[in-house]
N, C-alpha and C positions, 0 to 999 in steps of 0.2 A: 504493500500500500504506500509506503514511504517513497519507493522508487517511482511509482505511478504519479504521485503528487509532484515529486521533484521534476519528472519529465514534463508534466503539464505546465508547471511554472516556467520551465525553460522554453517550451514551445510558445507560450503566451508572450513572454518577454521578447524573444527574438522575432516572433511574428509581428508584434506591435512595432518594433523598430523598422522592420522591412516595410510594414504598412504605412508608416509615417513618411518615408521617402517616396513611396508610390503616390501618396496623397499630395504631397507638396508639389511634385512634378505634374500630376494629372489634373489637379484642380485648376491650374492655369489653362489646360486644354478644355476643361468644362466651361471656363469663362469665354474663351474665344469661339468654341463651337456652339455653346448654348446661348450665351448672351449676345454674341455678335453674329451668329448664324454662319460661321465660316468653317469649312471642313479642313482644318489645319493639321494635316498628318505630319508635317515637319516640326511639330512642337518639340519632339525629343532633341532636335538640333540645338535648341536654345539651352536645354539641360546639359547636353554634351559640351557646348561652348562655355557654360558656367564652370563646369568641372575643369576644362582645359585652362581657362584663364586663371582660376584659383590656384591650380597646381603650378602653373608657370610663374605666377607672382610669388609663391612660397619658395619654389626651388630655384628660380632664376634671380629674384630680387631680394629674397630673404624676408619677405613680409610675414607677419604673424597670421595665424589662421583666421581670426575674426576680421582683420583688415583685408585679407585676400578674398574672403568670401563676400564681404560687403562691396569691394571694388568690382568683383566679378559680376555681381548682381546688377550694379549700376551700369557697367560697361555693356552687358548683354541687353539690358532694358533700353539703353540709349540706341544701340545698334538696331534693335528691333523696331524702334520708331521710324528709323530711316527706311528699313525694309518695308514696313507697313505702308508708308506714304508712297514709296517708289514702285512697289510691286503688288502687295496684297490689296491695296485700295482699288486697284484696277479690276479686281475680280470680285468685289463685294456683290455686284449684281449678276455675276455669272452663275452657271449651274454647278451642281456638286461635282460632276465629272471633271469640269475644267479646274475646279479648285483642288480636287484630289490629284490630278495629273501634275498640276503646277507644284504642289507641295511634295509629292513623291520625287519630282525632279530636283527640288531643293535638297532632299535627303541624300541623293546620290552625289550631288555637287559637294555637300558637306563632307561626305565620306572621302572623296578624292582630296579635298582641301586639307582635312585632318591628317591623312596619310602623308601628304606632301610636307606639311608643316611640322608634324610631331612623330612621324613614323608609324608603322603598323602595330606596335606593341602598346599594351595598356599603361596608363600613367599611375605612378605610385603616389598616393596621398599620405603625406607625413603629418600625423596628428600632433597637436601640442601636448606637452607633458601632462597638463591637467586632464586631458581626455584619454590618457593611456592606461590609467589605473582601473580599479574595479570598485563596484558598490555592492552592498548587500541588499538583496531583495528576497523576502520570504525565506530567509535562512540560507540563501545561496548567493554566491558571488557572480556578478555579471559585469561585462565591460562598461566602463563609465561612458564611453563614446555612444553606445547604443541607448543608454539611459538618457543621455543628452538629446539624442535624436527624437526620442519619444516625447520629451518635455517640449522641445521646440515645435514639433509637429502639432501637438495639441494646442499650443499657444497660437500658432498660425491659423489653425482651423477656427478657433474662437474669434480671432481678429478679423478674419475674412467674413465670417457670418455676421458680425456686427457692422463691418464696413460695406458689404455689398447687399445684404438682405435687410438691413435695418438702418440704411442711410439714404440721404437725398441723392448721392452719387449713384448708388445702385439702382434707385428708382429711375434716374435719368437714363442709365444704360438700358434698362429693360424697356423703357418707353421708346427709345431710339430704335431698338431692335424690332419691336412690335409694329411701329409705324414711323419710319424715318422722316417722311414728309411732314407728318403732323408734329413730330418732335421739333423739326426746324421751324415750323410756323409759330411755335410758342417760345422761341428764342434759345433753344438748345443748340450749341455748336457741336453737331454730330461728328464732324471730322476730328476735332480735338478730343471729343469723348471716346471715339473708337481708338484713336492713337494711344490715349492714356490707358484704356482697357487692355489693348494689345500689349503695351509695355508692362502692365501689371502681370498679365499671364506669362509673358516671356521671362520677366524677372523672377517669378515664382519657380518657373522651370529651372532657371539658372541657379537659384538657391538650392533646389532639390539636387541638382547635379553636383554642385560644389560640396554641400553637406554630406551627401550620400556616396562620396567617392570610394568608400571602403565596402559598401553594400552593393552598389551598382557601379562596377569599375568603369573608368573612363577609357574608351578606346574608339577608333574610327567608326566602327559599326554600331556604336551605342544607340543612335537614333532609330535604326531599323530593327535592331535586335530586341529592344524593349518596347517597341511600338505597340505590340499586341497587349502588353500589360497596361500601358497607359490608356489605350482605347477601351479595354475591358473595365477598368475602374470607372471611366466616364459613362460607358454604356449601362453598366449595372447601377451606378449611382443616380443617373439621370442628367441629361444635358441642362446646363444653366444652374444647377443646384450646387450649393456649397456643402451642406450636410450630407447629401447623397453620396458623393465621391468619398467622403470621410468614412461613412459606414461601409461602403463597398471596399475601400482599401483595407479596412480592419478585417472584414470577412475574408477577403481574398488573401491578404498577407498572412494572417494566422492560419487559415485553412491550407494554403499552399505550403507553409512551413511544417504544419502538422503532418500533412500527407507525405511530404518528402522525408520526414523523420520516421514516421511509423510504417510507411509503405514505399520504401526507396525505389522499388522496381517500377511502380506505376504512379507514384505520387506526383510526378511532373505534369500529369494530364489533368489534375484536379481543377486547375483554373479554367480549362476548356469545358469540362463537364459542368462546372458551376455557372459559367457564362450561358451555356445553352439552357440549363434548367431555369435560371432566374429570368432570362429574357422570354422564354416560353410562358412563364407565369405572369411577368409584367414587362411587355415589350418596350414600354417607355422608360424602364428603369425603376428603381425603388422610389425615387422622388421626382421623376420626370413628369412632364405634362403630356398626357395622352393626346 
């Protein structure tokens, strides 16, 4: 019995840490796909970029972890605004096929660019001393880094829920998505609003990529290798929702960890079975609008 409880605590802890990284990256995709109505399959590119920038600042310039992460988020968010105005904005009125083909193209461009700039191997994230130790949870010792990820992920979820679902900014974004022409007629600057929303989503992806470099390692194929996980979290949680992707990330993160631990031969297929079952039950996701 003691071994069972110990294994359960371990699965929950590591599953939650994995879930928080999935959430921080995926919720930005939920914002751009749900609130902005844009099928941005290249969302993982911004997460990969955040990881690469953070690692480069730490290894190349010797910056401390918090400073490197903060600068990576700002740099990626700023670059995303340029991309949004120059490229993405041209396809806001296009069909989903055009948006998908465009963003898939961006993924392959990013893969080639990453291989050229950083080589084909994965990048090593060097954690600060404060995050290398262990903390005691339910009588067991766990990595401080993963406990830190859980706390940060929960704080971001709360901040986003208050900032997007309980604020005037969130209401303006939803109004612009539902009826862009009407939003303009009442004085909402939709171009600025969409740029800020896109920067927010991209910045969150960069934050997830930079913080989660030890859980989802940074390498040139990052954007396409993890795409199915990001899309699954958004699809199960529901487009445009903040709490939906959080619950979906927890369910999938803990479930995936448990299945890979308890059923190593077939556990990797859990996320696909869960996706099929949940979407057959609720096609719009747990908190999506039908």
